[in-house]
N, C-alpha and C positions, 0 to 999 in steps of 0.2 A: 562328443569321440569325432562328428563329424565339419567340427570350425577346428577341431586339432590336425584332420587332415590337413582343411583351408588353410593354413597355417602356417603347417608344413609346404602343401602345392608353393607357396605364392615363396618360401624360402628357398624353393628350386626353380623358382622359374629366374631368382634373382641370381642362384649362383649359377647358372646355365651362359649369363655372360660371361664370361673367364673364359668357359672351357669352350667356345663356337670356333670348330673351322670351318667354316666356309669353301666351297666348292659345286661346281656344274653340276657335279653326277647329285650328288646328294639335295640338291635340287630338285634333281629331275626325279628322282623316288618320290620327292617329298609329296609332289605336284602331281605323281601319279602320269607322268608324261615319261614318254623315249625323249633318252638324250638327242639324239639322228631321229627329226622325224622322216615321213617318207613321203616324198614329191600330191602334191595335190589331185585333185581331181578338176573338172571341165570349171574353166569363168566364165561364168554369164552375164556379161552387160547387156542391159535394158532398159528403155523411158526413154521420154521424147526431154527436153531443153537442155540444159547445159546439166544440170545436177541429173543422175543416171543410177539405176539400184545395179545393185551385182551378188548373183550368188556364189558362191564358190566351194564345190567341194572338199573336204575335208577326209569322209571316209566313207567308205556305200550309205546310204541313208539321211549323212548330217552334213552341210554345209551352213557352209559359215554365210549371213547376210546382210552388207549394209547399200551404201552411198560413196558414189567418188563425184570427185567432179575437181575437173583442169586439166590440164594440155598430153595426160597419158607416158608422160614424160615425168625425168628425175628432173631437178632434188622432188622423192619423197617426204609426204606424211601421214602418218597411219594413228587416226585419230580414237584412242579408246575414250567415250565418255564416261559421265557416272553411268549408275543402273537404272537411275532411276530420270535422266537422259532419254528422249529416244534420239534414235540415227539420225531424224529431219532437224535436230533443234542444233543438234550436233556440228552439223555441215554449215550450217549459219549462224556459227557461230565460230567458227575455222575458215580465216577465209586463207587463199592457195600460196602461195609462197611462189614467189615472182617463177612463170614459163612453168612450172613444173602442177605435182597433184596432192590432192587429197585422197585420203579413203578411210574412209566411219565406220569403225565396225558396231553394232548393233551390239549389246548386253542383254544377255540372260534380266530381266526384270525382274525389280520389287511388288509389281502389280501380283495379286492372287485370282484372277478370273481366268487365268488358266491351268489352275493346277489342280487337273483331272484327266483320266487316262479313256479317250474314247472309245475305247476299246469295251473296254469291261464297266462303264462308268462310273472309277474311284473315285471322289472330290477328296480334297483335305485340305483345311485354314491356310494352307503356311502363301509362302511368297511364293513367286516363280522359281526360283533361287532356290529356296531352303527343298519343293518340292525334290528336285530334278538330285540338291544331296543328298535328302532319305535314299533315294535311289543306287547311289552311284559311289558314297563315300565304302561301306562293306565289300567291294565288287574293283576296289585300287584306286576312282579316279576322287578327280578333284571339283569341283566349280571353276574357282580359282584355273587350274589343269586345264577344264576343257574349253575355256577362253581363251585361254592361253597358245592352245596347240588350234584354236581360230587364228589368231594375229599370224604365227609363226606362217599359217599356207597361204599369210595375204601376203606375208617375206619370198616364204618361195615361190610364187610368185612372179612375184617385181621381180627379183633376183635374176629368176631362168629367164624373162624378156628382157630384160635393160640391167646388164650386164654393168660392176660396176657403178651402182648407181645408190646417191648417199639417202637415206631413209632413215627419217625421226619417229621415234613413238611417242607418241603430244598424250598424257592418257590424264581424266579429274575424276578425284575422287574414285569412285570405287578403277574406275581406271586406271585412274594414278599407283595404283598398290599392283594391277596387272602390267603396268606398264615398265614395273621395277622388273618383275618373274622376268617377263620378254624379254627387258635389257640386259639381264642379268646371263639368263637365257642364251643367248640369237646376240654370236659375235657381229653379226650381218647387219643389226643396231649402230649406226650411226654416233648416234647422239638421242639424250630421251628429258623430255620433260617433261615436271613434276605436277598439276595445282592441285591443292590440297589435301597431302595423301603422305606424305613422306611425313616419314617420325620415326619414335618407338614402339615395337611391337608387341614385349610385354603381358601388354593388358588381351594379347591377341583372343583368354577365354571370352571375355566382355563384349567382344563384337559377334554379327550374325553369325550363326552356323555355318552357313555356307560356305565363310574364309577358315576353317576348322581346318588345319593341314598337320596330321602325326607326324612328332616329329622336327615340327619346325626350329620351335626356339633352342632344339640342341646345337645345332650350330646355324645358324640364322636371325638376328633381327634387323632391323631398318639400314643400321651403318653397315651389317655383311651383307645384307644385298646390294648395297651401296659402292662395296667394294671390288666385285663383280664384275659390275660394268667399265669401272676403273682400269687404263687413263685415259678412255670414250667420258667426252663427257656428260654430265651431269646437271641437268640446269631442275633446282625446287625452288616452286610457289608458294609462302605460307597461306595461300588464302581459304579461309571460312567460311564452308558452307552449310547447305541447310543440314541440320540434324537428324538422323530417324533414330525417332527414341520409343520402345521397346515395342510390341507385336501391332503388327498391322490388321487393321479393321476386317471384317468377315465380309465377302461380296456377297455372299448368302448368310442372313441372319439364324437359317435354322441348321448350322452346320456349330458345333461343337470350335472353340478356340483350342487348340494344335501344337498351336507356333512354338520353337520356342526362346526364352528372352536373347535380347542383343542389344545394342545401337551401336549409331555412327558417332559419333560425338566429335568434332570441330577441334583438329590438334592443336596447341597452343603454339605460338611463336617461337617461346622460347626453348618449349622440347625441340621442332625443330629443328633447333639451333645448336642442342644441346646434343640430337643425335646426328648432322651433322656431322659439326664437330669430332663426335665420336670417330666416322668414319674415314675421317683426313688421318685421325692418331691411328688408323689401322693398318690407312694404307696415303702420304702424305704425300699433295703434289697440289694443281691447281685444275684437277679435273670437274671436281663441285662445284657449285656455287649456290646460296642462297639470296633468291632478289626480293625483293618488295611485298605485297601484298595484290596488289596492282598493277604488277607488269600486263601484259597482253604473251601470254606462252607464244602465239605466232611467231611475230616479231623476236620478242628470248632467245629463239633456235634460228629464225632466219633472214629475217632482220627488215629487208624489204620484201611485203608480200601485199598479194590482191583485196582487192573487196571482198567479201565473204560474198556469199549466194541468200537470196530471200529463202525462209523455208518453205523445201517442198512440203505439197498436202504425200501425208504421217501416209505408209502402209498398216492400215489397222488390221491386218491378216497375219505380220510378217513374225511377231511378239509366237502367236499361236504358231505358224508353225515348225517356230524355232521351239517350242518348249515341247510337243507333240512327235516331233523328229526324236528327241533326245530320250524324249518318255522311250520311245519306239527300239528306241540301241537300244535303250541300258535294260530296259525288260527281256531283246533278245537274249545279250551277255550271259544272261542268270543260266543258261543254256551251258552258256559256256563255260559255265566256273568246274562242272562235272570234270573239262575234258583237263581244267587246268591242275585241278587238286589230282587226277589221275598221272599227270608225270610229271607233279610234285612230289606225291606222295606214296601210291597207292601202286606204282610202278617199278617202284622203288624198297617193297615189302622183300626183303631178304625170304629165298624157296623155302630154305632150310630153317625152322622155328626155332633153332637151337642159338641163330643168329639173330635171331628180336633182336632180344634187350639190348644188346651193342643198336641198331638199324634204332629203336623207340629213344634213345635217351636221347641220341644227336635233335630226332627230331623234339621230343619233346622240348631240350634247352629250344629250338628254331622256334618251335609255340608261342615261348615265354618273352626269346627277345624279342621277336618279328610282330606277337600276337598282343601276348598283352603285356607286355610290357615287364623288367626286372628290374624293383626298389632295391637297396643296399638293404642285407640284413638287417634284424634290429640290433640296435647298438646304442638298447641304455640293461640294465638288469631286470628278469620282471617285473620285482616289487611284490609278488604275488599275497595281495590280503582276499578275506570275504567275508560275507555275515549268512545267517543264517536265514533264511526264508521259511521256511515252512515244513510241515516233514508228515507223510503219511505213515500207513503204519505199517509201510514194507520199503519206504526211500529216507533220506534225510537227502534237503534239496538248498541248496548255499547259491546266494550267488557270488562271480568271484572277477575281479578285477586282475587285468596281467598290461603291464607299460612295456609299450612296442618297441618305439621309439620316441624321441621328447615333446612331450604335450600331446602324443595317439594311444590310446590304450588300446585294451581287446577286451571283451569282457565277455560274462553268461550267465545263466543258471548251468550249479553243477547238480544230480542224484545219482546219489552213493548208494544202492539196494542195502539193506542194514542184514542181510543174512550174509554177508559174506565175514569169514572168519580169518585170522589174523592169518599176516601171511600168506593169502589167498588171493591171485591176477584173475580179476573180468576183464573179457572185451569190452569198448565205450563204444557207443554209435554217438556219432557228433550228430545233430538231429537240426535244419537247418530252414529257419524262418525265411517265406518268401516278403514281396512287397512290402515298404511299411510296417512290418511285423515285430516283436523285442519281442526278446527270446520265452518269456514266459505263460505265448503265445499258443509254446508247444506244448506246453502242460497243463494249460487252465481243462479242469472236468466238466464244466456247465456246461450244461448241453446246452442253453440258453443265449449264451456268450456268442460275441460275433465271431470266437476264434476257432469256437469250436466245433465250426461246418469244413474252414477245409483243413486242420489240420488232427479233429479227431483226436488227443492230446496224444500224441504219439506217441513224444518222448516219459512222459508216464505211464505210459504203458511197457513204455520198452523196460525201464526202470524192475517196473512193478514185476519184469520176466527175469531180470536179475544182469538185466548190461546195465554197467554206467553208461548216464547219457548227460550227455553234456548237451545247450542248445549254445552257440556264440548270439551274439547281437552283430549283425553284418550288417555295415553303414548307407546301405540304402535308400533312407531314410529319413524325409523331412524334404520330401517334393523338391522344389529348388533345388532347396540347400543342399540336395546329394548329387541333384545329376550335375549342378557347374558342378562341382570336384572334375568328371570326369570329363568338364570344357578347360578345365586347366589342367591336366593332368597329361590328355594327348596329344597338345602342341610337344613338351616334354618326351612324348614315344613310352606313357608312361598309360593305365587307364586303373577305373576304380581296382578293379582283382591286382592292381602291382604291388595296392594297398593291403586289397582281401587277403591276397595267396603269403603276405608278411603275416600280417595277424593270422594265420591258420600257422604258421613257421611254428610262435612262439606260442600257438595255445597247441603244437605236435612236443613240443619240448616240453611243455608246462605235465602234460597228461601224461607224455613217458617215466616223467620223474614220480607222479603219483604211486605210493606201492601196493591201495588196491590194480593196480591200473596193468596189465597186457600188451607191453607196445606195442607191439606184434597184432595185433588183433585192435584196429578201431579202426572202426567202420565213418563213411560219410550220408547220410541219406536224406536230399534237401527235396522242399515242396517249390515251385512256382521257380523264382527270384532263387530261390536256395536250391532248384532243380538248373539255376542258367550256374549256379553256385557248382552242383554236385559235377557239372560238363569243366566246366575249368579250373576248378583249385584237385581234385584228387589226376586232376591232367598233367598238373605243374609236379605236386606233392606225392610224393613215393610213400612218404609215413602215413598215406589210406592204405590198410590194404582191400578196402572195395571202397562199389559209392556207387549208390543209388539214386535218379535222376525221376522224379515224380511233379507230374505235370507241367513238363516243358519239355521232354524229348520234339526235338523238330526235324526235317530240314529249315535249317534255322536262315540261313541264307536268304533263300527266297522269303520266309515270315520276316525276316524286315525290312523289303528291300522290292517287294514285286507289288503290282497295281492288283492285280490277281488275284490272291490269297487274303479270302473277307475277312484273316487276320492281320493282315499285316500293322507291321507297326509304322510304316510312310504315315495310315491317317489315325496315327494316336497320340498322345500328350511325353510319351515317354522318349524325348531324342534322346536320349545318350545311350539308347541302344545299341546302335552302328558304331562295328567296331570298325577300323582298315584294313583291308584288303582281306578281308573273312572269307568270300566267296569265292580264294587264287591259293589259301593257307587252310584253313581248318576249319569243315564244314563234321556237325556232332558226329558223323562217322567217325571221319579223323579223331578226332578230341576221345570218343571211342578209346579210339587203335591205343591212343599213350594211356588210358588207366591200363590197357591187356598188358601182361597178361593177367592180369588181378583180375576177381567177378565185377560182373558190371550188369545192371536190371538198369531195366527203363520201370515206371506205371502207370500206366495211361486210362484213363476215365470216356468213355465211347460219347459223354458229353461234355467233354472237357474242350468248352470255349480259342483256349491256345493253343488248336490246331487240328488236322484234319485224319481221320484213321490213315487217310489213306497213304498221306504223306506220311505218318511216325512210320508208320511202318514201308513207307522203301525208307527212308534212313536209316533203318535198324537193321533190316536185311543185311544194307554194309557189313552193318557191327557184326550180325551174326555169321557172317563166309566167314570176315577176316575170323573170331577165334574160332575156327572150323579149322581154316588155313595154319595157324599158328600147335593147333591141336590141343586145344580149349576149349568144346564146344559147348559141350555143358556149363558152363560160365558166364554164358552172356543170354539173360532171361529179358523176355519184359511180358509184361499180367494185363488182358486188358480188363475194366470191369462194368459193367451197368450202374455211372455214377458220372459225375463231373471234377470240377474241379479245385478234387480232394483228397488226402490222404486212403487208401484204401486198407494198410496193412494187414492182407490175408499173404499175397503171396510173396511182398515184399520179406515180410517177419520168420513166414520158411525160409525166407533163402538166407537173411539173417544167420539164423539158427543153423541151414548147414555151413555155412560158411569160419561163425564164427566159436558153435562148438556149442550153443544154448538152444 
């Protein structure tokens, strides 16, 4: 299944090329930046000698930093170095245009020594760029977007004090990618020079995760970005830069490796030329030139340049200041997310319960399109087939497989009670396993097994009570094999749940057609990653009549990106977890409101380390209040029990009995 989804994602990426319609509004949205940024704050230039340091306030508490060298007049060269290069090295490698000025911007580096929060002490063995990514992506902020805003602040400073000045952006490696974003977005850039960075972007998923951009490939590749620079000159130098392969080594051997896979490989010259030719087919002209690999970037841009200065002494504290400031800023943003969701969701909830269905239908569509991502509906016949697995004294269990898309099945275990009479319609409980689980795990009745401890054979217990129980296999299995699926899908504006929800569309269609099933009484009950599914799948699919989230309900946005929550995903191996801009759109309370007015329940163990009771109850209080306001006060329930990360099966079984009639 995972391999089939991967092949489907590859096909969708290739198919996106012919459908792209690039523009600057879309690019700003993908980067998570404003199309028209505000004016920067104070510029401070300090130091002795010909090369001086600068800090430029971009927003309160956040400053761009770097070095400046030259006449403080135009022409201006804004240098964006690779993320592995210090700004001191960058200045020493870039001579000043005659009579002009070089401004070199320090990027967030790929070092690891500052990937921690000074206030909480939380650390993670990830690069500085991934450390920032893990806090920002869930809040609708991208790492490239942060650095593009740094560069735009410099352009604004130049333009405001030196009207009409020529500004050339010169980017190498990581800086080359940013230079292309910048020139495509900001028409004040006179020309752009890209060194060792231009080429096709369809393999974005295989690059470092800090480059991840939700929805990017729907409208952009290298060629499409380049067309937004035209007719201004774009100069490409296909230099082969050092590779970045695999995961960085730890700066503290006691820390486990949690960083995501990703590599920066040299772009073959033939790929550079092919992408350049594609750009020129999209916008014909002489605006794009590919030079030889040994061309000098500054001479290519300006012709007449002075010698570069010798490298000044590096500022060892600069990177620490930048990472710490961004960490402080992003952590403070978590408090603003509540206000963003209040404005975009809660203040729009109609006062009359009768008006709620129309409102929630609109919000459900927004959730699916903006957060989850909507794949086309299943487009092949289901071709349902099954085989007998086993039977107990009360139920018969089959393994079932259904086709969903070409090469992508859905499958699971179906338990049908033996007591069902001909013509009788029973309720169904879809029992969803957690991370790395299998359908058989939720039926496993061996108390010595690893599966029994979390699942307590809850699907089998429900079948014994007379429910039809179906346990689908969700594709979060195989470690990097499935996590990479999220990397492939997100640049298409999709997620793993785009696939899962499509599979569940097919499952609901099939279950509803079974002779022993009442299609109006199909419930969802999931533990852990299955509880994550219990929030995202019934919120989209109305075919589920109720949902039970076990071992997962949380103040989810903070759990994803907080550096103070001890169970935060910032320092765990689950790099696929962040969903773009969830903080500004739908936390778990809002997802529960999409399930409403259908019944909703949370099962929470006091000792469950996935959350803290205080934060779980904080988020659930919003759910309970909402159900009261829409006239369904008894249909939102939370059960706390004295236990850990497992099914309890007491209050939840009673909840199912009350709402399903068994």
